N, C-alpha and C positions, 0 to 999 in steps of 0.2 A: 190187221194191225198196221198202223201207219209206218211207212218206211222211215219217216223222220225219227221215230222212237227207237229204231234199231241201233245197236251199238255201232258207233262210228270208228272204233279202234281198229287199226290195221297194223299188224306187226311190221316193224321197220327192219331194214336190212342190218342195221347196227346191232339190233337185239340178237339176231341169229349169229352175228359175228362174235358178240360177247360171249354167248353161250358156247359157241364153238371153241373159242379161245380157252374158256374155263375147262372144258373137257380135255383139250390138248394139254394144258398145264397139269391137270389131274393125272392124265396117262403118263406124262413124263415123270412126275413125282412117284407114281405107283411103280413104274419100271425101275427107278433108281432108288427106291426107298431103302434098300439094304445098304447101298453105298452111303446115302445121306445119314443113315442111322450110325454107320461106322464112324463117319467124320464127327458126329455129335459125341459119341462115346470117347473117341480119341481126344477131342477138345476138352471134354470134362475132366478126363484123367490127367491131361497135361496141366490144366488149371489147378487141380488139387496138388499135383506134384510140385509145381512152382510155389504154391502157397506154403507147403510144408517145408520145402528146402530153403526158402528165403528166410534168413534170420530176422527176427523182429527188432526194430530199432526204435529207441526212445530218445526224445529231445528234451534237454534241460535248457531253459531260457533264463536270461538275465537282462536287466535294464541298467545301463550305465550312462555316465556323463563324463566328459573330459575334465579331469581335475585341474588342468591348466586354466580353464575358463572361470573356475570358481576361486582358485587360490593363486591369483597373480601376486607376485612378490611385492612387498612394500619397498623393495630396493630397486625397482625398475627405473625410477626417476634418476637415481644416482648412477645406475648403469648407463642410461642414455647420456648423461653428462660426461661420464668417463669412458664411454665406449670408443670414441675416436682415439683417445690416448692409448687405451688398452690394446686397440687394434694395431697401433704402431709398434707395440711390444710383442705382438703375436698372440694376444689373449682374446678369446671370444667370450664376452659377458652375456650374450643373448640367452644362453641356457640357464644361467643362474638368475637372470632377471625375470624370466617367465616362471621359474621354479616348477617345472613340469614338462613332460614330453607332450607335444601336440599329437593330434589324432593320427596323422599320416605316419609319424615316427613310431608311435605305439603299434599301429596296425602292421607296419612293415616288420617290426621286431617280432610281433606275435607269429607271423608266417615265415620268419627267417629260418634257415637251416640250422644255424648255431643254437638258437633258442629252443627250437623244437627237438633237435637232437639231444640236448642236455635234459630237457623235460622228460622225454621218452626213456632215457637211460636211468634217470634218477627215480622214476616211478615204475620201472620194469614193465613197460607197456608192450614191448615187442611180442611176447607170447599171446597177448590179447589181440593185437593188430593182425597177427598172422597165425590165428588159432589152428588152421588146417595143417600148417607146417610144423607145429609144435607138439612134441610127445609129452603129455602131461605126467605120465607115470615115470618116465626116465628124466623128465625135466631137461630135455635137450631137443635140438632140431632133428627132425626126421632125416634130413639130408644134409650133406656137407655144404651144399649150395644154399646157405641161409639167406634170408632177406637182407638187403643192403640198407645203409643209412638213407640213401635216396629213396628206396622203396618205402621205408618207414616214414620219412618226411611227407611223401605224397599220400600215403594211407591215412596219416593222422590229420593233415590239413584238410582232407576231404570231409572230416567229421566235425570241423568247426566252422561257424558262420559269424561274421562280424560286419555289421552294416550301420550306417549313421543317417539319421534324418537331417538333411541339410537345413531345413527350416527351423527345427526345434533344437537341434544339437544333441538330441537323445540318441544313444547308441544301443543297438540291439546285438546281443551276443548269445550264441547257443552252441551246445555240444550234442552230437548225436552218438549214442552208444548202445550196445546190446542190453546193458543193465541200467534201469532207470535211476537207482540210487547212485551208482557209480558215475552216471552222466552228470548228475547234480554236483557230486564231489569234484569231478574233473573241471566243470565249468567254474565253480567258485575258486578252486585252487589255481587254475590257469590265470585268472585275473589277479589273484594275490601274488603269484610267482612273477608275473609280468611286471607288476608294480614294483616288487622288490628288485627285480633285475634292472629295470630302468633307473630306479633310485640309486642302486649301487654304481651304475655307470656314471650318473651325474655327479655323485660324491667323489668318485675317482678323478673325473675330469676337473672338478673344482680343486681337489687336493693337488693335482699336477699344476694347475694355474698358480696356486699359492706358492708351491715350491719354486716354480720358475721365477715368480715375482721377487721372492726373497733372494734368489741368486742375483737378479738384476739390481736389487737394492744395494747389495754389497759391491757392485761394480760402478756405482755412480756417486759422486760427491757433491753434485748439484742439489742445493736445498730444495728448490721448487720441484725438481724431478722426484726427489725422495718423498716429498709431501704427496705428490700425485700417486706414487706407487703405494704408499701407506694407505691412502684412501681406497685404492683398488683392493688391496689385501684385506682391509676391513670389510669391504662390500662382499668379497668372496667368502670370508669367514662367516659372515651373517647368512649368506646363501647356503653354506654347508650346514649350519645349524638348522635352518628351515628344512633342508632336504632330509636331514636325519630324523626329524620328528613327524614327517608326513608319510604315513603308511600308504595311503591311496595316492601314489605319486603320479600315475598316468590316468587311471580310470577311477572315478568315484562310483561306488556301487549304490544304486537307487533301490533296486529290487533284486535280491540274490536268487540263485537257482535253488529249488526245493524238490 
């Protein structure tokens, strides 16, 4: 047979090294298989335990828009004209002119301690926020060291999300809660309560303005000054009427939570 027809394959050193490495790895795995198996079992058990012990959380989502952007007051022009004079009297017409809270004010109020504290207490949410510390049968705290208002504020605000798309102005709001139906109820009710809260604040501010202006009116006998004050009082009265009829004072609901 011609030597040229003989196989020209010659084993390379790298082939022997690869085979050797494979057997070395196999020996290591075989020697420590019990330990590796133990780690695998422990990891699986830990994963199952974490999955079972972690409470399921549901998210209720809403789509909103700033009510200020849609419902600008018809009295803004008058407010611009009288703003300088009103400022001289210590009256701020900007709130009544825009007839609504801007996004930054509404967002700050939503996360504020005073608003959150009031909402938690009115809706009795403490036992839900701190379920592990609450005795359901006795309807009391398990320990005398019950959660504080600061703890409640932190726990509740961690469950709410408020974001705005700067390009479109669309506002995204969500509430995360252990119960899906309760999450939707809380989301819708939070927006409603916030609107009523800011509406009430604005109405009170306007009422204070009118009361102050009426006092100023009785202290001046200058006809021109009286005329200007009457105009401001008229503008503030119209602003109060508008504020009273607007339920979606800060946020307009486009898509409610379900």
